[in-house]
Structure formats: structure tokens, C-alpha cells
N, C-alpha and C positions, 0 to 999 in steps of 0.2 A: 511445482512451485518455483518461482524464479529465484528468490533469495535464500540465503543461508539462515536468516533470522526468522523465528516464528513470531506470529502476532502476539503471543503471550509474553515473550521476552521483550518485544518492542513496547508493549503496554507497561511492563514493569519499569523499563528504562525511562519512558516518558513520564510515568507517574512519579518516579523518584525526582527527576529533574524539575518538573513543574511543582512538586511539593516543596522543594527547596526555594523556588522562585516565589511561591505564594505564601510561604510561612510568614505569619504575622501581618499579612496584607489585609487592609480594610476591604469590606464587601464592595465598595465603590471603585476598586482598582480595575485597571485594564492591563492585559498582557499582550505583547506581540512577540511571537516566537518564529524563528527561522530554523527549519529542520533540514540540515544538509545530510543527504544520504548517498552512500556509494552505490551506483547502479550495478546491478548484477548480484549484490549482496543483500539488498533490502527490496522486498516487493512493495511498491508504492501503495497498493491497496491495503496491505497489512499495516503499513505505517499510518495511513489515513484512518483506518479503523481503530488503531491503538490511540491516536490522538482524540478521536471522537469519543471513545470510551472514557478516557481520562477527563475530557472536557465536561462530560455530564456531571462529574462529581465536584467540579470547581464552583466556588462562589463568586468568581470574578469573570469579566468579559475576556475572551481569548480570540486573538486573530493569529492565524498561522500561514506560513508560506513554506511549501515543500520545494527544496532545491536539489535536483539531481547533480551529482559531481562524479568525476572519474576517480579521484583519489582524495583522501583526507590526510590527517597527520601522519599516520603510518599504515602499513598493510593490514593491521588488525582492527583499525578504527572503521566502523561501518556507519556510524550515526554521530552527528555533532549537532547539539541544540544551542542556539543563541537566543536569549530572551531579554526583554526589557519590561519592567513593571512601571506603570504610570499610576500615581495616586492622586 
């Protein structure tokens, strides 16, 4: 496995973040999310699977972009999600 993070831990992180973003969102809402992940720490397949798993439970449309980066805020940050909700 390439990354330090498991698919389960990524799924929990994505579920938490998207849950915050979709809270009280009408069903006709759309989301766009950019997932910045540190290469070598996150396996892109695991991240993609985690997003797909969470997407199935959402009642809104979701568009995602996965962005590999060399570094994030600090050495312990491996994933950063940035999202917008359109109503």
C-alpha cells in the first residue's frame, strides 16, 4: 500500500467533512469539492473509493476534483477538503 492512511480512515474523514457541508442542505443542492492530498501519504485509489462510498449516501449532486500536492499546512496534514454548496 502506498499511503499511510487506510480507506476506512479516509471514508470517516470525508463523511465528516461532507456531512458538515451538506447539513440542512435542500435536496436540490449541488456540491463541488476539491480534495488536496499529499502524495506518498494517501493512496489515490483509497481516496477515490472513500469519496464514492460517501457520495452514495448523499441526497445532493457532488462533483469532485482530486489534487495531488507535495505538502499541505504542516507535516501531519495529509488531506485537505475545500467545498462549495450551491442551492
